[in-house]
N, C-alpha and C positions, 0 to 999 in steps of 0.2 A: 247634858252629856250626850254626845252624838252616838247614834247607832252605827252609822256608816261613814267611812272616810274614802274620798276619791283623791287621786293625786295625778296631776298632769299639767299641761299647758292650756291656758285660755288665750285666744287670739282675737284680734280685730279682723272682722270679715268685711271686705269691701266688694260690692257686687253692682254691676250695671242694673238699671231698672228693667223689670220684666224679663224678656228674652233677648235683650240687646247684646250684641257682641262687644268685646272690649273696645274695638276700633270705632264703635258707634257711640260710646258713652261720653257724655259731657259731665256727668256726676255719678257718684257711687252711693248706694245705700249702706249704712253702717249697722252691723249687729256684732255681738261678741259670741264666741263659741269655741269648743274644743271637745275632744272625745270624753274626757273624764268630767269636765265641767257640765257638759250636756247631760250626762248620767246623773250628776248631783241635782240638777234642776228638776229632772223627772221625779226623783225620789222625794225631794222637798214638796213637789206638787202633789204627791200622794200622801203627804203627811209624815214622811220619815224624817227623823232628825239626822241631818247629814252635814258634814264639813267638807269643803273643797280645799285641798292643800296645794299650793303652788308657790312660785317666786315671781313677784311683780316688780317692775321699776317704780321707784318712788317719784312719780310725776303724775300729771293730770290724767294721762291716758291709762296708766296703771290703776289710778283711783277709779276711773270710769268702769274698768273691767271688774274691779272689786264691788262697786256699787251695783252693777248689773246682777251679780250673784246674790248680793244681799237683798235686793228688791224681789228676787224670786224665792226667798225664804231659805237660802243656803247659808250656813254658818261660815264666816270668813276670818274668824279670829286666829286661826292657825296659819294663815298666809304669812310668808316671810318676804321681806322687801330688800331689793338690791338690783344691780344691773342697770342698763341704760335704756332698754327699749322693750316694747311688747311685740311679740310675733304678729305677723299679718298674713292673711291669705286672701287672694282675689278669686272670686267665683263668677264664671260665665255660665248661666243656666241654659242648658240645651233644651231642645224640643223635637219631638217626632224622631227623625233619623239622625239628628245632630246631638251628640252627647254633651254633657256638661264638661267644663274644663276648670281645673284648679291650678293656680300658680302660687307657690309658697314664697314668702319673704320673712323668714324666721331665723336666719343665721344671726348669731350673737344676741339672741333674745335673752331676757333675764333668766329664764329657766334653762336655756341652752348652756349657760355658763354656771349652772348650779354645781356644787361640789359636796361630797359626803361631809357630814358634820354640820351643815347649815340648818338642818331641820332636826329638832329633838323628837325623834320618833317614839321614844319611851313615853314622853308626855302626850304626844298626839294620839297614841293608841290606848291610853288609859280608859278603861271601861267600854271600849269599842267592840262591836260584834263582827263587823264586816269591813274589809278593805278591797278597793277596786282600782286597778290600773289597766292601761292598754298598751299594746305593742308600739303605739305611736311615741310614747314617752322615751323609751330607751333608744328609739331611732333618731331622736333630736341631736344627741351628743353623747360622748363617752361619760361625761359627768352626770348627765341625766340618767343614763343606764346604771351607773354606780349607785346613785341615790335611790333608784327604784329597787335595786338589789338590797340595799341597806334597809329599805322599808319593809320588804317582804320577810326578811330575816327576823326583824323585830316583831312584826305582826304574827309570824309563825310561833315565835317563842312565847307569845301571850295568848295563844289559842284562838286568834282571830280567823274567821273564815276569809279566804283570799280568792278573789275572782279576777279574771282577765278577759279582755276582748283582744285577740291576737293582732288584728288590724294591720296587716302588711301594707305599707305605703312605698311604692316603687320610687317616688320622687324624694323620699327621705333616705336614711341609711347611707349618707355620703361619706361618713368618716371611717368606714371599715369595709373589709371585703366580705363575701358571702359566708366563708367559714367562721369568721369572727362573729358575724351577725347570728349565725346558728348557735354558736357557743353562748353568747349573751342571752338569747331568748330561751334556750334550753335551761340554763341555770335559773333564771328568774321564774320561768313557768313551772319549774319543778316544785315550787312552794305553793302552787295553786290547787284549790279544792274544786273550783268551778272554772271551766275553760270554754269560751265561746270562740268559734272561728269557722270560716267557710273553707272550701276546698283549696282556694288559692293561698290562704293563710297557712294551712297545713303543709302545702307543697313548698312554698317559698321559704318558710322558716325552718321546716324540719324534713323536707324531702318526702313527705307523706302525701299520697294521692289515692283517689278511689280506685280500687282494683278492678281492672277490666272495663273502665269507663273513661272516655274523653269528654269532659264536661263541655268543652267549647263546641262540640258537634251536636249536642243535644238541646242547645238553646234554652227555651223555657219549659221544656218537657222533662225536667229532672225529677226523678222519683226519690223519695226519702230513703228507700232501701239501698240506693246506690252509695250512700254515705256511711252505712253501717261499718264498712271496712275501715273508713277513716277514723270513726269513733273508737273502734277496737284498737287500732294502731296507736292512737293518741293515748289511750289508757295504758297500753303496754309501755309506752315511752315515759309516761308520767303517772306512776302508780299511786301517788297521793290523791289524784283527781277522783272526785266522787261522781261528777257529772260532766259529760262532754256535750256541747250544744252547737248546732249549726243553723244558720238561716238559709233558706232556699229562695233566692231571688232569681226569677226569670225575666230577662230584659227583652220584651217584645219590641219596645222602642223606648226613647228617652221619656216619653209621656205615658207609657203603659207598661207596668211591671206586674208579675205575679209574685206573691209573697207568702211564705210559710216557714215553719220551724220544726226542728227535730231535737230531741233530748235523749241521750243514752246514759243510763245509770249503772252500766256494767253488766246488767242482765236483761234489761227491757228497754226497748226503744219506743219513745212517745212521739207522736206526730200530730201536727195541727191540720186544720182545714187549709186549703189554699185560697188566698184572697186575690181578687183581680183589682189592682190599683190603676185606675184610668185617670187621665187628665191630672197627672202629678203636679202639685204646686211646688214642692221642694223636697227632694229626697236626701239632701245633706242632713246628717244626724239620724238617719233611719236606723242604723245599727246601734247607735247610742240609745235611742228611744227603746229599742228592743231590750238592751241590757238593763236599762233603768226599770222597765216593766218586769224583767226576769228577776232582778234582785228583790224588788217589791213582792213579787209573787212567791218567791222562795222563803222570804221572811214571813209573809202572811199565811201561806199554805205550806208549811215545812214538810208535810207528809202527803202532799198532793202535787206531784210534778206536772201532771197533765194540766191542771188548772193554772199553775204558774206559767207554763209554756203558752197556754192559750191566751192568758192575759198579756204576755210579752208581745206576741204576734199581733194581737188586736191593737194594743197601744201603738206599736210601730206602724201599723197600717194607717192609723189616724194621723200620725206625725207627717205623713206624706201630703196631708192637706194643709199644713201650717208653714208659713214662710219663716225662714230663720233656722238656726241650728237646733233650737231646743223644742221639746215636746210640751205643749201647754194644755193637754186634754185632762179632763177630770176622770176619777175612778168610775163615776156613773156613766160617762160616755164610753169608756172602754168596755165596761160590763154590758152596756146596751149592744155594742157591736158583737161582743162574745155571744150574746143571746140570739144573734141572727138578724138584728135590725140594722140594715145598712141603707135605709131609705133616705137619710139626710133631710127629713122633713123638719120644718120649723118647729122649735119647741116653744110653746106659748103658756 
């Protein structure tokens, strides 16, 4: 019986080798990934019993995506089958002053054409403690948004803890205007106990922004206190929420970021140390690795928000050293970094 359920789209990721541009590529490296599937892999890697729920096409590529999850220890028996294709995204990895670039090819994917009633959520949530979704899923299509709402309603009725990573994606949300997007995200998010989102997510989805601060003018010198107003505004808008969390990424260059996190529980704000992530290997999935670490931390340390937050940030910091969408670090490696050992020395 699973402890955690995640729901969303897993995609085929195609990327030129190394730092080649699309126009230079003669072949593409293949991995599988997606917001909620990445979180599921992190949790399975930490020993949490987790199910990934999605809709996959019943063909060899859909089977490959399913097998990728299975080999990482994620339960896949609640996946539903149908549709014609798996979504694809192309990644061009940036370096130094050239940012990475993502091109989506996910129209008419199996999950984009999902409809309410296709998933038996009452059965899915039987005995489950936690449900996680991201803002990417309702951005795919109206059908995906409707099924996500269907899921949170059932999860809420069963007393399941519900978390979200708001994950605004400008290249998605093509099927509706801004007002409709805000309505969709407000309704689904209103069922959430744990909300993760940065300042862009809060502004684009709900018109909430840090009071008295232009984030774009502060570069990587963002202070955690600047987001206290965002956390408070989010709690006012979503009174069910018990914790509002934001990651603090400073982009010095495509290859050098700073990384930290903040958690607000309605009365106290917790803050982590700031990591310097230099010579980034792959930052895709960084937020998902944070969310996976956070869910694990909150399950393991239910009365120690600081420890849970520290674990999430350290886990995500390490993800930036791993190629691909998913975080494959161990608990021991995360705890070693939490303890201050960032030497990277060979373990013998």
